[in-house]
C-alpha positions, 0 to 999 in steps of 0.5 A: 116827362122831359121833352127834348128839342127836335131839329128834324131835317130831310133824310133823318130817320126816326126810330128806324120807322120814318124817314123825313121827306120834307116839312109840309106844315107848321103851327103854333105848337106843332109841325107836320112832315111828309115821311116814308115808312114801311106802309108807304108815304104818310104825314107825321104830326109832332107836338113841339112839347119842348116849346111849351112851359112844363106846367102846361104839358098835361093839358097840351098832351091831352088835347093832342091825344083828343085830336088823334082819337077824333081823327080815328072816327069812321067817316069817309071825309076825315083825314084819318090818324094811324099810329100814336107815339113820341119822339124824345118826349114829344108826342106825335102821330101819323095820319094819311097823306093827302097829296093835293094839299089843302083847300087854299089852292082853290081860293078863287080857282075852279069854282065850278068844283066847289059844290062837290068839294062842299058836299065832302066838307058837309059829309065830314061835318055831319059825321063829326056832329053825329059823333058828338063833336064840332070842329071849331076851326073850319077853314081852307087850311083845315080841308085837305084834298086827296089824290082822287080830288075828294075833300077831307077834314083835318086838324080837330084839335086846335092844338094849344088854342082851347080858349077861343080868345087865344086864337086871335094872334094865331098866324095861318102863314098866308102873305095876304092875311095875317089873322086867319081863325077869328075871321071864320068865328061865329058872332057868339064865339066873340060874345062872352057876356053872360058866362060864355058861349055854348058850342053848337054845330051852328058854329061850324055852319057859320064858318062853312059860309065864311069859307065858301065866300072866301073861295068864291071871291078870290080870297075876300071875307064877307065882312072885310079883310082886316090886316091886323088885330086892331081891325078885328073889332070892326069885322066882328061888329059887321058880322053881328049886324049882318053887314056885307056886300051881297052884290059883290058876291054875285059878281063872281062866277057862281056867286049868285047861285051860292048867295042864298046858301051863304046868306043863311049860313051867315045869320047872326042869330044862330037859331036863324041859321041852318040847324044841321048840315043835311039841310045845307046839302039839300041846297048844295046838291042842285049846284053840283048839277046832279039829281043824286040824293047824297044828303040822304045820309043813313041815320041809325035807328033810334030807341028810347031804350037807353043805358049810358052817357058818353063824354064825346067832347070836353074834359074826361073825353070818353068817360062813360056813365051808366045811368042805372048805376047812377040812379041806384037808391036816388030816385028817378033824377040824375043831376049834371053840372060842375058842382061836386054835388052832382051825380055827373060832375063835368070838370072845368079848367080852374084857370080858364073860362067855363060855360057850365053852370054849377047845376046845369041839367037834369036827366030823369027817368019816367015813372013807368021806366019806359023812357028818359028826358033831359031838362035844363036846370035843376030843382033847388031844394033850399030855394024850393024852385027850379033853377035854370042854367046860365047858358042853356042846355041843347038837345041835338042843337035845339034849346031844352027847357025845364019841361024836358024832352025825351031822349033816344039813342044817338042824341047829343046833349050840349052843355057849355063846352061839353057834349054828351052822347046818349047810347 
């Protein structure tokens, strides 16, 4: 597919469908316009494929579509996508328009409203995590404010920036601060020793803590305010050592009340952080000055009667595997990993880093057929011993051992950059 250069201006009409009102955002490879359509005002996001080398087109389109599909997930605190199309070979999609802009305007302002905005953000993260995904790029620019003052998450694709290392040079277009995304990264995302990082919800929880600190302190970050890439290593060293000025936070309105929440979000060891956003909501609720139980989000009933696995994050997004079909003639074990000998082969980018082991995990049916378990690693027939994965297997963000844990509908298995939902 040939992508032709676009030079869209105010008043341009696209395909008799959208009239450009103005440009409202831009990024590494994408632009966002406010447009008027037959449905009213909406936002049009365009992937500038003409700026991308042809060899990278397929991957860019894939992740752009992934962002579109993620934004179609049900959830009251998402900026929802509407229609997918293309303009002169450049993929695009429309999404709802949030007239109050992004959360940046709340940096250091209206901090009394933060508990309610935080609650919306956490509800959005809960829905995202329950759907087997994580955001990976949570920051004020990616939280939009609707006309009714409710917050909603956006930008689920990190377009063109799948590799965390590539985000280091990404400008977020603030005069005060040249580098955005790295300052919200959890320590484990910057520590690639031992094969890489496994993406767990605790990555988003760290980013939430950084963002709340920034909003309360007129734009200051907990571990310093680097002005260029050369200062980033010191920032990350402090983050890993949990060196930050808690008293400074307490000098701002509501800072003392937020301190215990932010402090727990910013634990360098992800296992010491909040493990899910519902627990954060329980602590945020009193700050909102209401006794409502908004954190008691309805959870679907869980059943041990499972039948399939769906890839909800990673390559082959949406691919479904029927467990009993995989077991046919093979006993009780289903092997999962990046080696072609596995029953479920999780593909990896040959030119990028991967956090998957060749023989990563095992899904096993019980002898009586009443339940299934997931185990980290696999039985290595040649060595006659059990081999563990390099980076671990996680069930609902908790580590799984070779002893295994039972599976229920709605569970999320994390293996490296992949998330697998049990249905």
